[in-house]
N, C-alpha and C positions, 0 to 999 in steps of 0.2 A: 217210556219214562224209566221203567225198571232197567232196561238195557243201558241207558245213559248212566244211571247210578252205579250199575255193575262195572261199566267201563271206567268210570272215574275212580271207583274203589280199587280196581285192578291197577290203574295207572299210578295211584298214590302208593300202593304197596310196592310196585316195581320201582318207583322213585326212591322210596326209603331203602329198599334193597340195594339199589345202585349206589346211593350215597354211602351206605355202610361198607360196601365192597371197595369203594375208592378210599375211604378212611383206612381200612385194613391194609390195602396195598401201600398207602403212604407210610403207615407204621412199619411195615415190613421193610420198605426201602430205607427208612431212617435207621432201623436196627442194623441193616447191612452196612450202611455208611459208618455207623458208630464202631462196628467191629473192625472195619478197615482202618479207621483212625487209630483205634487202640493198637492194632498190629504195627502201624507205622510208628507210633510213639514208643512202642516196646523195642523196636529195632534201633532207635536213636539213643 
């Protein structure tokens, strides 16, 4: 029983970590896209 609770706790923590990592990557990608758009607008 303790092993099951430990596994579920580990899986939950890993799921939260993975979700935060994906959110962070999306924010970084969006920041890069905004920089590219600003550079394109500055050229015009």
